[in-house]
N, C-alpha and C positions, 0 to 999 in steps of 0.2 A: 395626565396624572400617570407619574414613573412609578409601574411596574415592578423595581426593586425591591426584592421584601427587606423589610427593616431589619436594624442589627440581632434583636430580640426574635424575631421571627425565624432568619438566616441562621444565628447560631444551634437552636433547636431543629433545624432542618441540616443540619451536618451528621455525619456518616462517619470516621474514624477520619476524622477532622479536615472533609472535604464537602462542599454541599452534595445531598445525596443526587440532583440530576447529573452530576459531573457522574455516578455510579451509570444511570439511567442511559447516558450519551456511551460509556467505555461497555456496556453489556451490547449497547447496539451494534456499536461500531465493531463488537469482539466478533458478533457473528457474520458481520458484514465484510471484511476480512476475514473468516472461514472462508464464504462459497467465494470470494474473488480470488486467494492466493489457494484457495484447494482448486480451483480449477485452474491457473496460472499451471501449481507447481505440475499439472498433467499437461495442458496444451503443446508443448513443442513436443514433449516423446510422443502424446496421442499421435500430433502429426506424420511425427518422424518414422512409429513403429508399426501405427495402425492405417494410415493412409498416406504412408511411403511418400512423402515429401523429402526433397533433401536437406541438408542445412539451412540452405542461403533461401530456400522458400521456405519454409517452418522459420526461421529467424524474422523476415521481412513480415511471417504475418504475424508473427511475436509483438514484433517493435510497432506495428502500424495500429492491432488493437492496445499496446501500453500505451501509446502514444495518445492516441482518441480517449482511450477512458479517462486519461489526464488532461485531454486537453477538454471536452465538455464543460467540465467543473466553473472554465470560466462563465459558460452561459445560463450556468445554473443558479451560481452566485448571484449573476446580474439579475435574471428572472425575481430570486429568492428577494433579495434588496427592494429592488421595483416595487412588486404587486406579493409575490403568493407568498413570504414568509418563510422561517427556515419549515416549520415544522411540515407544512402542503409540501413543500416539495422535499422532504426525509420519506415524506410518504410516498409519496407518488414514485420517489427512485424508486424504492424498498420493491414498489407493485410490481415494476419494468422490472428490476434482477432475478423476481422471483421468477415472473416469466422466462427470461434470459437463462437461466442455470436449469430449468427445467426442462427446454427445448439443449441443450448442450448434453442430456441423455440420450440424445437420439443417436446413436454410433452409426447404423446402419451397416450396409457390409463392408470385410476389410479388404482391403486393397489388395491386388496381386499383378502377377506380372505375364502376360501374354506375349510370346515372339519379341522379347526384349523391351516392349513397352508397358507403363505401368498403368493398368487400368482400375478408376476409380470410383466410388458408389459418389456422382456429381451430387444427388437430391438432397442425399445425407451431409455432403458437406455445404449445401444450398441452406439446409436448415440449420445448420454449426454456424454459420454466414450470419444467418438473421440473427440467431441468438445470439452472438457478442456482440451484435450492435444494437440488441436489447437493454446488453450486462454496459454495454459503454455508454447508453441514454441515461441509463437509473446510476450508475455512477456517478454519472454530470451533476445531478439534481438532489443527490446524499449527500458527496461526499464532502464541497466542501463546506456544507451549511449545519453538518452535524456539529464538525469543527468549530465553528462561530458560534452554536449555542454552548460550548467548553467556556469561549472565553467572557460570555455574557455573564456566567453566571456568578463571578467574581467580580468585586467592586473596584474601582479604580486601583493601580498600585499595591492589590491586593498580595504579598508577600509568597500567596501559596499559588500563584497563579503557577509559575514556572515550575512548581511540583506535580500541580493539577494538571498539567499538561503532561508529565513524564509519566503519571498515574494512567490519565487516557491512551498515551503511546503504548503503555503496557498493554490495554484492553484491545489494540489494533495486532499487538506482537502475539496475545495470547491468542485472539482467532489463528494467525498465521501459523502458529505453532500447533495448532491443533488440527491446521488445514492439512499439512503436510502429512503427518501422523497418519490419518483417520482417510482424507478424499485421496492423498498422495499413493497411501499404501490401498487402500480399497480400490480403488482404481487400474493398479499393477497386476495386483493378487487375485482379485474374484472379476475385473473386468471394467475397463473404462465406464460404461455409463453407470456403474456405479458409484467410482470416484466420482463423477459429477453430480450425478442425482444426491449423494449425502450433500454438496455443496449448494444446492436449491433448498434442499428441507431448512438447510443452516440457516439462510436467508432469510425464510418467511418467520421462523420463531425468534430472528430479530427484530423484523419487524414489527411483533406481534409483543415484544419486549419494549420494543419504542411508545405505542400506544397505552400501554400500560403507565409507563411511568409519565404523563403527559402533565400529572399535578406537581410535577416536582420539577417542571423547568419554571415556575411562575409564568407564564406569558412571555418569556424573551422571546418566543420561537412563532409566536402569531405576525399575521399578514402587517404591515406596517400601517396601511390604508386600508379596510375591509371592505370598504364601498367601493373604489377600484375593480374588486376583481368582481362584481355584483353589474360593472358597464356591460353594453351589450357593443362587440365591436365584430363586425361583420354579420349581424343578425344574431349572434351568442355570445353568451355571457365571457369576460374577458380569462376567469378562470379555465373554462373549460375549452375557450379557442390554444389558449395556453400549450393544454395538455392533448390536444387535435393534433397542435403540430407537432408537436415533439415525438407524437406516435409516428406522423407520419414522417419524421427525418430519421425514424428509424432504416426505410427501405435505401435510402443514398448511404448511409452509414454501410448498410448490409455489402453494397456494390463496392465500395472503397474494401472491405475486407475481401472480398472475391479479387477486386486488380490486385493488389497485396500479396496474393496467394500464389495468384496466375504470373505475376509481373508487368499488367498490361499498365499500357499507359506512363510509365515509367521512367522518367530523363534520365537519358545517361545508362539504364540499369538499374541505379539504384535512389533517385530522387523518388517517394512512389506517391501515386494522388492524394495519402493520407498526410506524409510528410509536406506537402507544396499546400492544403488545407492549415495544418499545424501552423506554418509559416505565413500564413494570410493572414489568422488569427493570431501571431504574435507580433504582425504589423501594426493591425487594426488596436491591438492592448498598447503598444509603446506610441501609437499617434494619441489615444487616447490619454494614456500618461501625459505624455508632454503636454497636451491641450490643459487636463487637470489641474497638475502641478502651475501651469502656470499662470492659469485663470480664477483658481480654485482654491487654492492654500495661499495662506500667510508664509513669511518664510519660513517660519520655525515650522511648520507642517509640508512647508514643501523637503526641508530638508531631510524629516521624517523617512518621509516616502520615498526620495531617493535611497537613502538607508538604507529602507526596508527592499526596496529593488537589487542592493545588491546584494543582499543577504539570499535573497531570492536566485540570484545569478549561482551563489556559491553551492545552495543546496541543487542547484541543475546539475552543476559539477560534481557535486560528490555520488547523485544520484545516476547517472553515467558508470562512476563504477560498480556502486549499488548492485545496477541493472543487471549485469554480468551474474548473479546469483542464479538467476531463471535463465539466461540464454549458457555462456559459455562453462561455466561453472557448471551446469545440469550435465552438456556432454563430456565433459571431460570427468566428471564422479563416472558416469556410465560407462565409460569406456575405458578409460585409465585410473581408477582407485577400487580399492575392495571397499566395501560396503557396511559392513558391520563392527562396531566398536568393538563387541568382546563378542566373537565368534563362539565361545565356548557357551557361552548361553541361549545362544537364537535358538526356536523351537523350530525344527526340519519335519516336524511328522505335522499331517494332518494343513487345516487351513486356520489360521488365529485368527480373531478378531484386535483391537485396538481395544484397550479399557478405556482409554479418552474419549470415548464414544458418551459412556456415564459421566464424565468431569463436563463435558460441554451442557447437560443439562444441567447438573448438581449448582453449579457457580452462580448463574443468573437464577436459579427458581429460589438458592438459599439467600440470594441478597434481594430477593421479593420477602420472600418472610423475613427474614433481618431489621429491613426496611419499616414492616409493618410494625414489627415489636418495636421497634425503635420508636413509631409514630406516636404510640402508644403509651410507652417510656423511655423519653430521651437520656434518664441517669441509666438506666439497665444496664448491665456488662453480660446480659445475655446475648446478644444482636451480635457483638463483638466473638463473644466465645464460638458462636455458632460458625460464622465468616470464616474464623481460624478451624476449627477442627475441618471444614469444608478444602481450606487450603491444605492442610495436612496430607485430608483425603487422594483430591488430586493430585498430589506432587509424587504419591506414592503410584498410583496408575501411570503417570505421565514415566516415571523412574521403570517401571517394567514393560512401559511397549519400548520407548528406546534402544532398552538394553536384549529385550526377548521377540521383539518382533524384527524379520528379516527384513532389510532395510532394502530400497531403491534408490538410485537417483534422483524419483522424484521426492520420495518420503522425508530422505535428509534434507532436504531445503528447510523443516524445522531448526536445523541448527540455531540458523540465525534469529527467528522468533524467539527460540531457548533462550539463548546471549540476551537479548534485549528484555524478556520477562526478569530473568534476573539480576539483571543490570541496574533494572527501573529505581527499585527503590535504593538501591546505591548509590545511584547521581542524585534520587529526589534528595538522599540526606546528603549525601555533600554539597551541592550545589546552597541548601537552606546551612550548614556550616561554616561554609565560605562566607556566605553571605551574611552571619553573626558576626565573623570574625573580618569583615570590609576586607574580606580577600575574596569576592566572586570574582571572576573576570566578567566583563563587559561579552556581551551575546556576539558581537565581531569576531573575537579574541577563541570562543567556545565554536563558532563554527569553521576556525581554520583549524584548529583541532584537529574536528572530523575529518577536513578534505586529508591532515597526516596520516591519520589512523586508515582511512578509506584508501589509500594511495598503498602503506604498507601492507593490507590484507594479500596484496598479490604475491609480495614474497616469498611465503608459504609453497602456494602451488606453482609459483615459477619452479623454486626447488624441486615439490613431486613432479614437476613436467621433467626438468634434468636428470634426476633417478630414474625415469620410468625409457627416456630415450640412454640411460648408460646402460642400463641391467636389459631391456625391455619386460620386466613384468614388471605390474600392476605395483604403482603406491601406498602406501598406507592411508585408512580414510583420515587417520589422523592430522594431516597435515590439511587438509578439510575445513577438518573442525578449529586448530590453531586458527585458519585464516578467517573464518566466520567471527571466533570470538574478537582479534583485533580489529574487522569490517563492524562490530557493533558495539565497540566500544566508542567509534566514529560517529556512530550514527546516535548514538546518545548525547553526543556534544555537540553532534549539528543539528536533529529532525525535531525533538521539541524545541526548543530551543527557538528554533524558526517559525514553528507554529505557533509559537506565545507570543512573539515577536509580529506577525501579522495582525493580532489581534491589539496588540499595543499602539502599533506606530502608525496603523490606517487611519484613515479618516472616517469616523466611525459611519456615514452614512454611503463607504464604499469598501464596507469591512470583506464582507461575502464575494465580491468582486476581484479582493486584492487574495483573500483565498483563492480563490481560482485561478489568479495567475502564477502564487504557488506552486498551485497543480499542472496549471500550463510548463511551468521550467521542469517537471516531473514528467511530460510528454517528452517533451523535446531529449529527453535523458534516454527514455526508454528508446525510442527512436536512435538517436546515437548509439546507445550500449548494442541495438542490433546491429547498424552498421561494424560497431568495432569487433563485436562479434563473429561478424564472417570471416574476418582475415583469418580465425583459424576453424573458418567450414571446411569438413571433409566429406564427401559422398564418395560413396563405394559402389561401384559398378555389379551388380549382379551375378554373383558367379568368384567374385573375388574374396581378398581377405584383405583389412586395412593393416597397413605399413602403420607399429606401430610407434617407431624410431619417427617419421616422418611428421605422424600426427602429433606426438609430442612436442617434437621442434613447433610447429604452428603454434602449438596452447602454450610454450616458454615465452616465444614471441610476443604475443599477443598479451600476457601477462607482466613481463616487464616493462612496454610501450605502455600498458594503463599505469603503472605505480611512477613512470619518471614523469607524464604530464600530472597528475593528482598531485604530486609533490612542488611540482613547478607553479600550480595554483592558488596549493595552501602557502609558498612563500608570498606571493604578488598577494594572497588574502591579508594574511599576519601583518606584512608591512603597512595595509592599505587599515589595520582597525582601528589605530588611534585617530585616525579624521571620520571613521564612519561614527565612533563613539559621541567623539563631539555634536558630529550630526544628529545623533539620536536624544538631543536637549535633555538627558537628564533621565528618560526611559529606560530601566533598568530589567 
């Protein structure tokens, strides 16, 4: 029997034009991304400033971590499709994430120089590698499945689907926005452990939110065949065997983190063990894809799956550009840009706290209250008014934090998420208006536009680097603001549309696996971004001062290079878009 709610029930289940289950996923993902990006905003700075890693070693670890955190979802999606179901996978992933973020709060002794050599707290670094491995495994189970749930909450060809994914994507970026402002600020202003600790508390709240909202998912996230989970394999139930093997896999993943940080077993000094693992996984996925599309699909399904794979490749290119925001953009900002948007308003005395901490609690609690009020009286305006008041209060607190808190390179990563949250409703309305007037571009065209804007986002930073090289003075942070704005226009064109395409073009029985393949593309983009970022790596020997002109020239070269790569790929994508549209066979 179908578990999809009836039309009458679906109507009463709506809130602000979308199923309530979408908001449950929205806030779960908000907290998960808060924890993930809060840690990520600090990671490179933590490694280079606290443990005294060089730029290249720090970027190698960041690339390996970022790559594996998006590679493992291939397995998480496969296990959910075949046995676990999405709900169990999300809960298990959430538990691993809480443990991993808790471990990141242990910072140990700060590294120092002795006789020209760096002495580090290797035990503390061991905890860091293990914690990163737990986070990688947790994201692998949670990430592909929470996105797939969103797609299942809409009927086939529901025109709200793209705008629903734009809304969900706003949740992702609301978490990223608060992560930078709260974790990024606390980590550098109060101590690394406070930033990492706040990220862990956030994930705990996100897990609680998902468990609370189960009734709004209407059974879409349950195991496909519950009886198979109770079958015994090697003497224990299959469900518990999956959990045990996943926990045991944390150890070799932690070893990969250690190898990346120490340059161990790297081919040519650049191809790390983590990247080799990703290449093996990619090879396996491509072999499976060739077999599956060749033997298990009709001709129409085959063309739809191939079109989807091309869209996934376009996402790989875009996110190779995008992930510079946590690599070269962070170090460029730290070294060569001013930090405060309006210096005259910044609090210079004492130790201010971000008011956004209140917003993080206010938003999900407000939805819980609004959802219950809506359940009692679906026609009442009270839930909408309550939600509007909460959004207004959050906006006030957000503006305050952006203007009066002393910003750092880590906290300024909030700019990307800020623009995405602001742009999400505009793009949702834009796509709806264009669709109403039969002018809505196809998904391949939207993705091509995303590549164009992603490439152009490097122009302001290249000009800023030119200015620093010419004057020897720090450039204005407003160059960074402009770069983020252009980049996020591109992301709104490409990413929510791509996530929606996965749920429409993938065959239902492999939907989570294809969502995992989307994240596998992101995995390669993380690693490629780190490799590109090393072109501007700067390691200043102890006792010496950074050569500003030389540093600016390195960053300028990198930024122009990435712009031309992005534009070249965008042109190819635009030329291919008519063919891809035909291969989608009416999917919009």
